[in-house]
N, CA, C and O atoms as CSV, one atom per row, in Angstrom:
chain,resi,resn,atom,element,x,y,z
A,1,MET,N,N,0.815,-1.186,0.000
A,1,MET,CA,C,0.000,0.000,0.000
A,1,MET,C,C,0.869,1.264,0.000
A,1,MET,O,O,0.548,2.249,-0.665
A,2,LYS,N,N,1.979,1.219,0.761
A,2,LYS,CA,C,2.884,2.353,0.825
A,2,LYS,C,C,3.490,2.634,-0.548
A,2,LYS,O,O,3.675,3.795,-0.911
A,3,ALA,N,N,3.801,1.592,-1.315
A,3,ALA,CA,C,4.375,1.752,-2.653
A,3,ALA,C,C,3.389,2.447,-3.585
A,3,ALA,O,O,3.791,3.295,-4.381
A,4,ILE,N,N,2.123,2.106,-3.501
A,4,ILE,CA,C,1.100,2.728,-4.353
A,4,ILE,C,C,0.943,4.194,-3.984
A,4,ILE,O,O,0.839,5.047,-4.865
A,5,THR,N,N,0.923,4.495,-2.696
A,5,THR,CA,C,0.817,5.883,-2.241
A,5,THR,C,C,2.003,6.695,-2.743
A,5,THR,O,O,1.839,7.835,-3.176
A,6,THR,N,N,3.189,6.116,-2.686
A,6,THR,CA,C,4.396,6.791,-3.166
A,6,THR,C,C,4.302,7.050,-4.666
A,6,THR,O,O,4.637,8.144,-5.119
A,7,LEU,N,N,3.853,6.067,-5.446
A,7,LEU,CA,C,3.717,6.236,-6.893
A,7,LEU,C,C,2.696,7.317,-7.238
A,7,LEU,O,O,2.913,8.108,-8.156
A,8,VAL,N,N,1.594,7.352,-6.510
A,8,VAL,CA,C,0.577,8.380,-6.740
A,8,VAL,C,C,1.156,9.755,-6.425
A,8,VAL,O,O,0.939,10.707,-7.174
A,9,ALA,N,N,1.882,9.861,-5.335
A,9,ALA,CA,C,2.499,11.135,-4.953
A,9,ALA,C,C,3.489,11.591,-6.019
A,9,ALA,O,O,3.526,12.773,-6.361
A,10,ILE,N,N,4.288,10.674,-6.547
A,10,ILE,CA,C,5.263,11.006,-7.596
A,10,ILE,C,C,4.534,11.462,-8.857
A,10,ILE,O,O,4.934,12.443,-9.485
A,11,ALA,N,N,3.468,10.755,-9.230
A,11,ALA,CA,C,2.703,11.112,-10.429
A,11,ALA,C,C,2.079,12.496,-10.285
A,11,ALA,O,O,2.129,13.297,-11.218
A,12,VAL,N,N,1.492,12.784,-9.125
A,12,VAL,CA,C,0.868,14.091,-8.889
A,12,VAL,C,C,1.927,15.183,-8.919
A,12,VAL,O,O,1.709,16.237,-9.516
A,13,PHE,N,N,3.067,14.948,-8.285
A,13,PHE,CA,C,4.151,15.924,-8.276
A,13,PHE,C,C,4.654,16.185,-9.694
A,13,PHE,O,O,4.878,17.332,-10.079
A,14,GLY,N,N,4.830,15.115,-10.468
A,14,GLY,CA,C,5.287,15.258,-11.856
A,14,GLY,C,C,4.298,16.044,-12.699
A,14,GLY,O,O,4.700,16.880,-13.508
A,15,PHE,N,N,3.001,15.785,-12.517
A,15,PHE,CA,C,1.959,16.502,-13.243
A,15,PHE,C,C,1.985,17.987,-12.883
A,15,PHE,O,O,1.861,18.846,-13.756
A,16,ALA,N,N,2.146,18.283,-11.598
A,16,ALA,CA,C,2.198,19.674,-11.141
A,16,ALA,C,C,3.406,20.388,-11.739
A,16,ALA,O,O,3.302,21.543,-12.152
A,17,GLN,N,N,4.553,19.705,-11.787
A,17,GLN,CA,C,5.752,20.310,-12.375
A,17,GLN,C,C,5.548,20.598,-13.858
A,17,GLN,O,O,5.930,21.664,-14.340
A,18,ALA,N,N,4.948,19.658,-14.582
A,18,ALA,CA,C,4.708,19.841,-16.013
A,18,ALA,C,C,3.773,21.020,-16.258
A,18,ALA,O,O,4.013,21.820,-17.163
A,19,ASN,N,N,2.711,21.138,-15.462
A,19,ASN,CA,C,1.785,22.261,-15.610
A,19,ASN,C,C,2.466,23.585,-15.290
A,19,ASN,O,O,2.227,24.581,-15.973
A,20,TYR,N,N,3.303,23.611,-14.269
A,20,TYR,CA,C,4.033,24.820,-13.905
A,20,TYR,C,C,4.966,25.237,-15.038
A,20,TYR,O,O,5.020,26.411,-15.404
A,21,ALA,N,N,5.699,24.272,-15.591
A,21,ALA,CA,C,6.627,24.563,-16.689
A,21,ALA,C,C,5.869,25.095,-17.902
A,21,ALA,O,O,6.327,26.034,-18.554
A,22,HIS,N,N,4.717,24.505,-18.210
A,22,HIS,CA,C,3.910,24.966,-19.341
A,22,HIS,C,C,3.425,26.399,-19.103
A,22,HIS,O,O,3.460,27.226,-20.014
A,23,ALA,N,N,2.976,26.688,-17.891
A,23,ALA,CA,C,2.499,28.035,-17.565
A,23,ALA,C,C,3.635,29.047,-17.657
A,23,ALA,O,O,3.439,30.154,-18.158
A,24,GLN,N,N,4.815,28.678,-17.178
A,24,GLN,CA,C,5.965,29.570,-17.253
A,24,GLN,C,C,6.328,29.857,-18.701
A,24,GLN,O,O,6.616,31.002,-19.049
A,25,ASN,N,N,6.319,28.833,-19.552
A,25,ASN,CA,C,6.649,28.998,-20.961
A,25,ASN,C,C,5.635,29.907,-21.646
A,25,ASN,O,O,6.022,30.780,-22.423
A,26,ALA,N,N,4.357,29.722,-21.376
A,26,ALA,CA,C,3.316,30.560,-21.974
A,26,ALA,C,C,3.478,32.008,-21.534
A,26,ALA,O,O,3.348,32.922,-22.348
A,27,THR,N,N,3.759,32.221,-20.260
A,27,THR,CA,C,3.957,33.573,-19.750
A,27,THR,C,C,5.174,34.207,-20.394
A,27,THR,O,O,5.129,35.375,-20.779
A,28,SER,N,N,6.258,33.460,-20.518
A,28,SER,CA,C,7.481,33.960,-21.128
A,28,SER,C,C,7.248,34.352,-22.578
A,28,SER,O,O,7.736,35.394,-23.018
A,29,THR,N,N,6.511,33.538,-23.331
A,29,THR,CA,C,6.229,33.830,-24.731
A,29,THR,C,C,5.401,35.096,-24.858
A,29,THR,O,O,5.690,35.933,-25.713
A,30,ASN,N,N,4.383,35.258,-24.031
A,30,ASN,CA,C,3.546,36.446,-24.084
A,30,ASN,C,C,4.322,37.693,-23.697
A,30,ASN,O,O,4.081,38.764,-24.255
A,31,MET,N,N,5.234,37.578,-22.765
A,31,MET,CA,C,5.995,38.723,-22.296
A,31,MET,C,C,7.053,39.146,-23.299
A,31,MET,O,O,7.430,40.318,-23.310
A,32,THR,N,N,7.549,38.250,-24.142
A,32,THR,CA,C,8.632,38.573,-25.060
A,32,THR,C,C,8.251,39.710,-25.993
A,32,THR,O,O,8.988,40.691,-26.093
A,33,ALA,N,N,7.130,39.605,-26.672
A,33,ALA,CA,C,6.707,40.654,-27.597
A,33,ALA,C,C,6.414,41.950,-26.853
A,33,ALA,O,O,6.796,43.029,-27.306
A,34,LYS,N,N,5.750,41.850,-25.735
A,34,LYS,CA,C,5.414,43.024,-24.945
A,34,LYS,C,C,6.689,43.720,-24.475
A,34,LYS,O,O,6.782,44.946,-24.528
A,35,THR,N,N,7.658,42.953,-24.020
A,35,THR,CA,C,8.898,43.532,-23.536
A,35,THR,C,C,9.663,44.222,-24.659
A,35,THR,O,O,10.189,45.315,-24.454
A,36,ALA,N,N,9.736,43.615,-25.831
A,36,ALA,CA,C,10.428,44.236,-26.962
A,36,ALA,C,C,9.776,45.575,-27.299
A,36,ALA,O,O,10.471,46.559,-27.551
A,37,GLU,N,N,8.459,45.614,-27.305
A,37,GLU,CA,C,7.742,46.848,-27.619
A,37,GLU,C,C,8.015,47.933,-26.578
A,37,GLU,O,O,8.042,49.118,-26.911
A,38,GLN,N,N,8.217,47.537,-25.330
A,38,GLN,CA,C,8.496,48.513,-24.278
A,38,GLN,C,C,9.833,49.216,-24.483
A,38,GLN,O,O,10.052,50.300,-23.941
A,39,TYR,N,N,10.721,48.614,-25.254
A,39,TYR,CA,C,12.034,49.207,-25.502
A,39,TYR,C,C,12.074,50.057,-26.767
A,39,TYR,O,O,13.144,50.520,-27.163
A,40,VAL,N,N,10.934,50.270,-27.401
A,40,VAL,CA,C,10.884,51.061,-28.630
A,40,VAL,C,C,10.288,52.429,-28.324
A,40,VAL,O,O,9.251,52.542,-27.671
A,41,GLU,N,N,10.968,53.464,-28.812
A,41,GLU,CA,C,10.481,54.835,-28.654
A,41,GLU,C,C,10.230,55.416,-30.040
A,41,GLU,O,O,11.087,55.329,-30.919
A,42,VAL,N,N,9.063,56.005,-30.235
A,42,VAL,CA,C,8.734,56.680,-31.488
A,42,VAL,C,C,8.434,58.126,-31.134
A,42,VAL,O,O,7.650,58.395,-30.224
A,43,GLY,N,N,9.052,59.055,-31.849
A,43,GLY,CA,C,8.840,60.464,-31.541
A,43,GLY,C,C,9.246,61.347,-32.694
A,43,GLY,O,O,9.379,60.886,-33.828
A,44,SER,N,N,9.446,62.631,-32.400
A,44,SER,CA,C,9.897,63.564,-33.429
A,44,SER,C,C,10.995,64.437,-32.849
A,44,SER,O,O,11.036,64.702,-31.647
A,45,MET,N,N,11.882,64.875,-33.728
A,45,MET,CA,C,13.041,65.646,-33.284
A,45,MET,C,C,13.371,66.724,-34.302
A,45,MET,O,O,12.886,66.704,-35.433
A,46,SER,N,N,14.191,67.648,-33.886
A,46,SER,CA,C,14.756,68.613,-34.808
A,46,SER,C,C,15.967,67.940,-35.433
A,46,SER,O,O,16.493,67.046,-34.770
A,47,PRO,N,N,16.446,68.226,-36.535
A,47,PRO,CA,C,16.091,69.393,-37.339
A,47,PRO,C,C,14.781,69.198,-38.080
A,47,PRO,O,O,14.219,68.106,-38.158
A,48,SER,N,N,14.335,70.308,-38.613
A,48,SER,CA,C,13.077,70.338,-39.345
A,48,SER,C,C,13.155,69.482,-40.602
A,48,SER,O,O,14.210,69.362,-41.226
A,49,CYS,N,N,12.028,68.894,-40.958
A,49,CYS,CA,C,11.979,68.151,-42.220
A,49,CYS,C,C,11.234,68.975,-43.264
A,49,CYS,O,O,10.749,68.426,-44.253
A,50,GLY,N,N,11.140,70.265,-43.059
A,50,GLY,CA,C,10.522,71.170,-44.024
A,50,GLY,C,C,9.318,71.881,-43.444
A,50,GLY,O,O,8.503,71.273,-42.749
A,51,ASN,N,N,9.206,73.162,-43.727
A,51,ASN,CA,C,8.070,73.989,-43.302
A,51,ASN,C,C,7.811,73.935,-41.799
A,51,ASN,O,O,6.662,74.049,-41.371
A,52,GLY,N,N,8.844,73.766,-41.000
A,52,GLY,CA,C,8.694,73.767,-39.551
A,52,GLY,C,C,8.297,72.438,-38.952
A,52,GLY,O,O,8.163,72.329,-37.733
A,53,GLY,N,N,8.105,71.431,-39.772
A,53,GLY,CA,C,7.776,70.102,-39.254
A,53,GLY,C,C,9.009,69.449,-38.659
A,53,GLY,O,O,10.133,69.786,-39.032
A,54,LYS,N,N,8.811,68.527,-37.748
A,54,LYS,CA,C,9.944,67.844,-37.122
A,54,LYS,C,C,10.091,66.441,-37.698
A,54,LYS,O,O,9.111,65.786,-38.051
A,55,THR,N,N,11.334,66.005,-37.781
A,55,THR,CA,C,11.643,64.691,-38.333
A,55,THR,C,C,11.220,63.594,-37.363
A,55,THR,O,O,11.638,63.605,-36.205
A,56,PRO,N,N,10.396,62.643,-37.814
A,56,PRO,CA,C,10.030,61.525,-36.939
A,56,PRO,C,C,11.179,60.521,-36.831
A,56,PRO,O,O,12.000,60.407,-37.741
A,57,TYR,N,N,11.230,59.801,-35.721
A,57,TYR,CA,C,12.273,58.798,-35.522
A,57,TYR,C,C,11.719,57.599,-34.768
A,57,TYR,O,O,10.655,57.662,-34.153
A,58,VAL,N,N,12.470,56.505,-34.832
A,58,VAL,CA,C,12.192,55.318,-34.023
A,58,VAL,C,C,13.514,54.932,-33.365
A,58,VAL,O,O,14.563,54.935,-34.009
A,59,LYS,N,N,13.453,54.599,-32.073
A,59,LYS,CA,C,14.674,54.313,-31.311
A,59,LYS,C,C,14.534,52.999,-30.555
A,59,LYS,O,O,13.490,52.715,-29.968
A,60,ASN,N,N,15.600,52.202,-30.578
A,60,ASN,CA,C,15.693,50.981,-29.778
A,60,ASN,C,C,16.392,51.364,-28.477
A,60,ASN,O,O,17.577,51.698,-28.492
A,61,LYS,N,N,15.682,51.321,-27.362
A,61,LYS,CA,C,16.249,51.716,-26.070
A,61,LYS,C,C,16.869,50.547,-25.304
A,61,LYS,O,O,17.352,50.724,-24.186
A,62,HIS,N,N,16.856,49.354,-25.902
A,62,HIS,CA,C,17.448,48.196,-25.218
A,62,HIS,C,C,18.970,48.325,-25.244
A,62,HIS,O,O,19.535,48.823,-26.218
A,63,SER,N,N,19.628,47.884,-24.186
A,63,SER,CA,C,21.079,48.041,-24.088
A,63,SER,C,C,21.870,46.991,-24.863
A,63,SER,O,O,23.049,47.207,-25.144
A,64,SER,N,N,21.251,45.848,-25.220
A,64,SER,CA,C,22.051,44.815,-25.887
A,64,SER,C,C,21.342,44.055,-27.007
A,64,SER,O,O,21.998,43.313,-27.738
A,65,LYS,N,N,20.033,44.211,-27.165
A,65,LYS,CA,C,19.318,43.400,-28.157
A,65,LYS,C,C,18.840,44.225,-29.349
A,65,LYS,O,O,18.335,45.337,-29.195
A,66,LYS,N,N,19.010,43.653,-30.536
A,66,LYS,CA,C,18.489,44.234,-31.763
A,66,LYS,C,C,16.985,43.943,-31.813
A,66,LYS,O,O,16.550,42.858,-31.428
A,67,ILE,N,N,16.195,44.909,-32.286
A,67,ILE,CA,C,14.742,44.743,-32.333
A,67,ILE,C,C,14.239,44.976,-33.758
A,67,ILE,O,O,14.644,45.923,-34.432
A,68,ASP,N,N,13.352,44.093,-34.193
A,68,ASP,CA,C,12.685,44.205,-35.487
A,68,ASP,C,C,11.354,44.919,-35.228
A,68,ASP,O,O,10.519,44.427,-34.470
A,69,ILE,N,N,11.163,46.080,-35.860
A,69,ILE,CA,C,10.024,46.941,-35.550
A,69,ILE,C,C,9.182,47.196,-36.796
A,69,ILE,O,O,9.715,47.499,-37.864
A,70,LYS,N,N,7.891,47.072,-36.654
A,70,LYS,CA,C,6.941,47.420,-37.715
A,70,LYS,C,C,6.105,48.572,-37.171
A,70,LYS,O,O,5.594,48.503,-36.053
A,71,LEU,N,N,5.968,49.632,-37.968
A,71,LEU,CA,C,5.265,50.834,-37.523
A,71,LEU,C,C,3.934,51.017,-38.238
A,71,LEU,O,O,3.708,50.497,-39.330
A,72,LYS,N,N,3.063,51.777,-37.581
A,72,LYS,CA,C,1.832,52.214,-38.239
A,72,LYS,C,C,1.767,53.728,-38.128
A,72,LYS,O,O,2.337,54.322,-37.212
A,73,VAL,N,N,1.074,54.337,-39.060
A,73,VAL,CA,C,0.937,55.788,-39.071
A,73,VAL,C,C,-0.551,56.137,-39.093
A,73,VAL,O,O,-1.342,55.534,-39.819
A,74,THR,N,N,-0.905,57.123,-38.278
A,74,THR,CA,C,-2.266,57.653,-38.252
A,74,THR,C,C,-2.187,59.064,-38.828
A,74,THR,O,O,-1.325,59.849,-38.433
A,75,TYR,N,N,-3.089,59.388,-39.767
A,75,TYR,CA,C,-3.029,60.694,-40.408
A,75,TYR,C,C,-4.419,61.107,-40.894
A,75,TYR,O,O,-5.345,60.298,-40.933
A,76,LEU,N,N,-4.542,62.384,-41.264
A,76,LEU,CA,C,-5.788,62.894,-41.832
A,76,LEU,C,C,-5.643,62.985,-43.342
A,76,LEU,O,O,-4.624,63.452,-43.851
A,77,TYR,N,N,-6.666,62.537,-44.051
A,77,TYR,CA,C,-6.700,62.658,-45.505
A,77,TYR,C,C,-8.098,63.103,-45.894
A,77,TYR,O,O,-9.072,62.380,-45.681
A,78,LYS,N,N,-8.195,64.306,-46.470
A,78,LYS,CA,C,-9.486,64.887,-46.850
A,78,LYS,C,C,-10.476,64.859,-45.685
A,78,LYS,O,O,-11.647,64.514,-45.848
A,79,GLY,N,N,-9.976,65.229,-44.514
A,79,GLY,CA,C,-10.815,65.309,-43.329
A,79,GLY,C,C,-11.135,63.977,-42.661
A,79,GLY,O,O,-11.840,63.951,-41.652
A,80,GLN,N,N,-10.640,62.886,-43.195
A,80,GLN,CA,C,-10.897,61.557,-42.640
A,80,GLN,C,C,-9.628,61.008,-41.988
A,80,GLN,O,O,-8.540,61.093,-42.559
A,81,GLN,N,N,-9.776,60.450,-40.795
A,81,GLN,CA,C,-8.625,59.830,-40.142
A,81,GLN,C,C,-8.345,58.474,-40.782
A,81,GLN,O,O,-9.254,57.668,-40.980
A,82,LYS,N,N,-7.091,58.239,-41.097
A,82,LYS,CA,C,-6.653,56.982,-41.708
A,82,LYS,C,C,-5.565,56.362,-40.841
A,82,LYS,O,O,-4.800,57.072,-40.189
A,83,VAL,N,N,-5.501,55.040,-40.837
A,83,VAL,CA,C,-4.432,54.309,-40.157
A,83,VAL,C,C,-3.848,53.336,-41.165
A,83,VAL,O,O,-4.579,52.583,-41.809
A,84,LYS,N,N,-2.523,53.354,-41.300
A,84,LYS,CA,C,-1.862,52.483,-42.272
A,84,LYS,C,C,-0.634,51.850,-41.625
A,84,LYS,O,O,0.170,52.537,-40.995
A,85,VAL,N,N,-0.498,50.538,-41.787
A,85,VAL,CA,C,0.721,49.861,-41.349
A,85,VAL,C,C,1.749,50.081,-42.444
A,85,VAL,O,O,1.503,49.766,-43.609
A,86,LEU,N,N,2.893,50.616,-42.074
A,86,LEU,CA,C,3.924,50.923,-43.067
A,86,LEU,C,C,4.555,49.647,-43.608
A,86,LEU,O,O,4.759,48.689,-42.862
A,87,PRO,N,N,4.865,49.629,-44.901
A,87,PRO,CA,C,5.517,48.447,-45.474
A,87,PRO,C,C,6.948,48.326,-44.958
A,87,PRO,O,O,7.600,49.329,-44.668
A,88,GLY,N,N,7.415,47.117,-44.851
A,88,GLY,CA,C,8.787,46.887,-44.399
A,88,GLY,C,C,8.926,46.981,-42.895
A,88,GLY,O,O,8.012,47.407,-42.188
A,89,ASN,N,N,10.076,46.578,-42.431
A,89,ASN,CA,C,10.396,46.610,-41.006
A,89,ASN,C,C,11.677,47.404,-40.804
A,89,ASN,O,O,12.509,47.514,-41.704
A,90,TRP,N,N,11.815,47.950,-39.615
A,90,TRP,CA,C,13.057,48.605,-39.229
A,90,TRP,C,C,13.754,47.675,-38.250
A,90,TRP,O,O,13.210,47.352,-37.195
A,91,ARG,N,N,14.951,47.250,-38.600
A,91,ARG,CA,C,15.754,46.403,-37.710
A,91,ARG,C,C,16.815,47.306,-37.106
A,91,ARG,O,O,17.771,47.708,-37.770
A,92,ILE,N,N,16.624,47.611,-35.843
A,92,ILE,CA,C,17.456,48.627,-35.208
A,92,ILE,C,C,18.301,48.009,-34.106
A,92,ILE,O,O,17.798,47.313,-33.225
A,93,ALA,N,N,19.594,48.280,-34.179
A,93,ALA,CA,C,20.544,47.764,-33.192
A,93,ALA,C,C,20.298,48.421,-31.838
A,93,ALA,O,O,19.692,49.489,-31.747
A,94,ALA,N,N,20.773,47.770,-30.805
A,94,ALA,CA,C,20.614,48.258,-29.431
A,94,ALA,C,C,21.143,49.685,-29.299
A,94,ALA,O,O,22.250,49.993,-29.742
A,95,GLY,N,N,20.345,50.542,-28.689
A,95,GLY,CA,C,20.754,51.916,-28.419
A,95,GLY,C,C,20.770,52.847,-29.620
A,95,GLY,O,O,21.187,53.996,-29.480
A,96,LYS,N,N,20.342,52.409,-30.775
A,96,LYS,CA,C,20.411,53.224,-31.994
A,96,LYS,C,C,19.070,53.886,-32.304
A,96,LYS,O,O,18.009,53.412,-31.898
A,97,THR,N,N,19.153,54.998,-33.038
A,97,THR,CA,C,17.979,55.748,-33.475
A,97,THR,C,C,17.964,55.788,-34.992
A,97,THR,O,O,19.012,55.935,-35.621
A,98,HIS,N,N,16.787,55.658,-35.585
A,98,HIS,CA,C,16.646,55.715,-37.038
A,98,HIS,C,C,15.646,56.811,-37.389
A,98,HIS,O,O,14.517,56.809,-36.899
A,99,LYS,N,N,16.068,57.754,-38.248
A,99,LYS,CA,C,15.165,58.807,-38.713
A,99,LYS,C,C,14.238,58.225,-39.769
A,99,LYS,O,O,14.668,57.455,-40.628
A,100,LEU,N,N,12.970,58.595,-39.703
A,100,LEU,CA,C,11.999,58.161,-40.704
A,100,LEU,C,C,11.875,59.248,-41.763
A,100,LEU,O,O,11.667,60.417,-41.439
A,101,THR,N,N,12.001,58.869,-43.000
A,101,THR,CA,C,11.936,59.858,-44.075
A,101,THR,C,C,10.668,59.700,-44.907
A,101,THR,O,O,10.550,60.299,-45.976
A,102,THR,N,N,9.726,58.903,-44.429
A,102,THR,CA,C,8.533,58.626,-45.217
A,102,THR,C,C,7.548,59.783,-45.232
A,102,THR,O,O,7.110,60.198,-46.304
A,103,ARG,N,N,7.194,60.304,-44.086
A,103,ARG,CA,C,6.214,61.387,-43.999
A,103,ARG,C,C,6.625,62.338,-42.877
A,103,ARG,O,O,7.250,61.938,-41.895
A,104,CYS,N,N,6.261,63.594,-43.049
A,104,CYS,CA,C,6.636,64.587,-42.055
A,104,CYS,C,C,5.438,65.472,-41.740
A,104,CYS,O,O,4.721,65.897,-42.645
A,105,THR,N,N,5.223,65.747,-40.468
A,105,THR,CA,C,4.156,66.659,-40.066
A,105,THR,C,C,4.493,68.059,-40.544
A,105,THR,O,O,5.612,68.537,-40.358
A,106,ILE,N,N,3.522,68.712,-41.158
A,106,ILE,CA,C,3.731,70.063,-41.674
A,106,ILE,C,C,2.676,70.977,-41.055
A,106,ILE,O,O,1.484,70.808,-41.310
A,107,PRO,N,N,3.111,71.951,-40.238
A,107,PRO,CA,C,2.142,72.875,-39.647
A,107,PRO,C,C,1.652,73.869,-40.696
A,107,PRO,O,O,2.249,74.004,-41.764
A,108,GLY,N,N,0.583,74.547,-40.387
A,108,GLY,CA,C,0.086,75.575,-41.302
A,108,GLY,C,C,-1.265,75.212,-41.871
A,108,GLY,O,O,-1.964,74.345,-41.347
A,109,PRO,N,N,-1.630,75.892,-42.963
A,109,PRO,CA,C,-2.977,75.723,-43.507
A,109,PRO,C,C,-3.266,74.307,-44.027
A,109,PRO,O,O,-4.427,73.902,-44.079
A,110,THR,N,N,-2.249,73.566,-44.405
A,110,THR,CA,C,-2.501,72.210,-44.917
A,110,THR,C,C,-2.818,71.235,-43.794
A,110,THR,O,O,-3.474,70.218,-44.021
A,111,SER,N,N,-2.361,71.536,-42.591
A,111,SER,CA,C,-2.602,70.700,-41.407
A,111,SER,C,C,-2.285,69.229,-41.642
A,111,SER,O,O,-3.049,68.348,-41.247
A,112,GLN,N,N,-1.178,68.976,-42.274
A,112,GLN,CA,C,-0.754,67.589,-42.469
A,112,GLN,C,C,-0.065,67.119,-41.200
A,112,GLN,O,O,0.997,67.618,-40.831
A,113,LYS,N,N,-0.680,66.161,-40.544
A,113,LYS,CA,C,-0.103,65.654,-39.305
A,113,LYS,C,C,-0.076,64.138,-39.358
A,113,LYS,O,O,-1.095,63.493,-39.603
A,114,PHE,N,N,1.102,63.579,-39.126
A,114,PHE,CA,C,1.298,62.140,-39.128
A,114,PHE,C,C,1.756,61.717,-37.740
A,114,PHE,O,O,2.720,62.268,-37.209
A,115,SER,N,N,1.075,60.746,-37.153
A,115,SER,CA,C,1.455,60.214,-35.842
A,115,SER,C,C,1.890,58.767,-36.017
A,115,SER,O,O,1.136,57.941,-36.532
A,116,TYR,N,N,3.092,58.471,-35.593
A,116,TYR,CA,C,3.644,57.122,-35.723
A,116,TYR,C,C,3.526,56.376,-34.403
A,116,TYR,O,O,3.631,56.970,-33.330
A,117,SER,N,N,3.309,55.073,-34.491
A,117,SER,CA,C,3.284,54.223,-33.303
A,117,SER,C,C,3.746,52.824,-33.688
A,117,SER,O,O,3.832,52.488,-34.870
A,118,VAL,N,N,4.039,52.019,-32.683
A,118,VAL,CA,C,4.534,50.660,-32.911
A,118,VAL,C,C,3.361,49.743,-33.252
A,118,VAL,O,O,2.378,49.678,-32.513
A,119,HIS,N,N,3.472,49.043,-34.368
A,119,HIS,CA,C,2.486,48.016,-34.731
A,119,HIS,C,C,2.907,46.678,-34.130
A,119,HIS,O,O,2.079,45.942,-33.592
A,120,SER,N,N,4.218,46.366,-34.226
A,120,SER,CA,C,4.755,45.146,-33.616
A,120,SER,C,C,6.253,45.320,-33.400
A,120,SER,O,O,6.905,46.105,-34.088
A,121,ALA,N,N,6.784,44.580,-32.441
A,121,ALA,CA,C,8.217,44.617,-32.152
A,121,ALA,C,C,8.641,43.271,-31.591
A,121,ALA,O,O,7.999,42.733,-30.690
A,122,THR,N,N,9.727,42.730,-32.130
A,122,THR,CA,C,10.252,41.448,-31.655
A,122,THR,C,C,11.771,41.513,-31.596
A,122,THR,O,O,12.411,42.217,-32.376
A,123,TYR,N,N,12.331,40.764,-30.655
A,123,TYR,CA,C,13.788,40.674,-30.568
A,123,TYR,C,C,14.314,39.851,-31.731
A,123,TYR,O,O,13.648,38.935,-32.214
A,124,MET,N,N,15.519,40.191,-32.174
A,124,MET,CA,C,16.147,39.438,-33.264
A,124,MET,C,C,17.263,38.586,-32.717
A,124,MET,O,O,17.922,37.872,-33.474
């Protein structure tokens, strides 16, 4: 009887370990993309990209990992708000900044304003 109790205890312990390992792996996978995105900064800087607009940039703030970044842009077109995922990816080394030359916010009567944000980010 003691042998059966021991085997049941071992089986239950093994099952608990397997479930714990699976939960840890799932949590780690979900956190990976979120963590990579937390290290990406999108903003605008001087110098001007024309007519007083500021040059947009994307920066990898991680100290050692390269990040593959896909961006989306929100903008107004004929009074309608549009959202577009930009083609291609930016693969940016740790600590580096990349200027975006695709679109630039232009103040004034045209009111062209482009807002960039992260669509996805993963470690490379």
